[in-house]
N, C-alpha and C positions, 0 to 999 in steps of 0.2 A: 504493500500501498502505498509506504512509503516513496521507495523509488515510482510508483508512479507518480508518484504529487509532485517527485522532484525532475522527473522528466516533462511534466507540464510545465514548470518556473524554468527549464532550459539553464538553470546554472551548472556552474561546474561544482563539484564535491568538496571542494577543494574551500569553494567563499562558505559554504556553508558549513562545514567544518569549523569554519576560523568565527562567525556570525553566532553559531552555537558556545564555541569557548569563551567566548567575549561576554554572552549573557549569562556563562557559568560563572566568570571572575565579580562582573557588575555584580548578581547576588550573594555571593559568597561575603564580598567588600562590604555589601550594605548591612549583613547580619553581623558580620565581626564590629562594625562600627555601629552598632544598636545594642550587641552585649558589653562592650567595651561600655559604653557610655550613661548604662544602665547602671552599671557595675560601679559608678564612677559618682552615679548622682548616690549610690544606695548608703555607699562610705563617708558621704558628705551627711544621710540623712542620720547616720549611725552618729558621726561625729557629732550632730544639733542635739541628739536627743542625751549623750554623757553629756554633753556641758549644760544643758538646763536641768539636770540632774544635779551635774557638781554645783548647780548655782542655788538650787533650791533646796539643796544640804546646807549651802552655807546660808543659806537665810532663813534655816532652824533655828530658832530663838527660845531657848527656854528661860523662866516660865511661860506654857505655851499650853493650849487643849488640842486634844483628839477625837474626834468622830470615828470609833470602832468601823469596821465595814466585814460585808462577811468573810469568815476562813481567818478572821486576825485574830492572834494571840497577843499578852501582854508580852512574851518572848519577844516576838515578831517587834510587836509596836516598839521596845527597848530597844532592840539592834536600830531600828530608824532614828531612832532619835538619840541615843546614849551612843551609838556602835559596841554597844554590848548586852546581849541577852538577859545577864544577869541583872540588872536594873530592873528586871523586870516586880523586881519585890518592891524598889525604890516609886512605882506606878501604881502598886495596889496598897503600899501603907497610903501614899496618898491623896486614896481614893476611899481610904477603908473599905475596900472589896473585902465579902466574906468566905466568898469562892473565886480565888482570883483564877480557876478552871476554866469558868463561865462567864466568858463574859456576851452581850448578845449585840448584832449590828445595831448601830444607832447609837449606843452608850457613850457621852462624851466623858472623855476621863481629862483631869489637870494631870499633866507634866510638870513637877517642877526641875527647876535647876539641881544639880547632885554631879557628882563625883561619878567615874566610870568606873561600873564594878567589873571587878576583875578575877576570874574563876582562880580558885587556890591550890598554890602546888602542892602534887601529891606525889611528897617526899617519900621515897622505899624504906625502911628504917626496919628496925629487927620485931617492930610490931607486926609489919606484914607476913612476916612468918608465922605470925597464931592465925589457931586457925579461926575461922570466920565465926561470928555469934550470929544468934537468929533471933526475928523477932516476927511476933506472929501480930499481923494485921486486925488491928478492930475497926470497930463501925466510925466513923470522923474522921479516920486518920488518911493523912496523903503523905509522900514523899519530904517535904519539905520541913512537917511537923518533926516527922522519925525523924529526921536527921539531927532535928535542931536538939531533941531529947536524947539522941544516942551521941551523939559527936558535938555537942553545943554549938553548931555549927553548919545553918540551912542550905549551903552549899555545899555538903555533903552529901544531894540528894542525891547529885551525878551517882558519885562511887556509888552506892546501891543501886540506881538503878541499871549502871553497866554490871556489877559483879549478877546482877538477876537477871539481865538480860532482856531487857523491858524496852517491849514494841511501843507502847502507849505509858509513858511513865506518869501520866495525869491518870491513870484508871489502875487501883491499885481496890479489891475485894476484900471484905472480912473475911478470917479466916487463913488470908495466903500466905504463908511462911518466906520471911524474906531473909536472904544472906547478907550479913553485916556485914562488911569487913574491914580489917582495923591496920 
């Protein structure tokens, strides 16, 4: 069929080959140009978003307020404003929250000015070679409370959660037996 069409045009095959080759080069050039121009614009968009985030973080002045959105936790809010999730305690204390594990979307929290809380150093000592103590959870217990009672340091809840391979440290049940590393 193509041969029949070429005979009607009465053009030598070399002209047709050159024309088709030229078209292929033009299409390939346009596709390449389009790819790189979109990629460059995408990178500029990323740079703009990063610079917007930096300025928004720089503009976060404490004290301030924060309205809780869906799926936020005190930990994530503390990371956002204090650069440390451990400051969730600061937020809970400032707002006198009775159950810090349960905050709802729409709740307006007061965020006070406070120092950034760093995680405690976990130095390995002779006490680490002792057998771990156990603790049976009772109604109303949560890891922070247990850590304060057993270690005198609420931040030790992290050690308890790790030692017991807790997937959701905010969910413990009465009757659970927890290992308390020393």
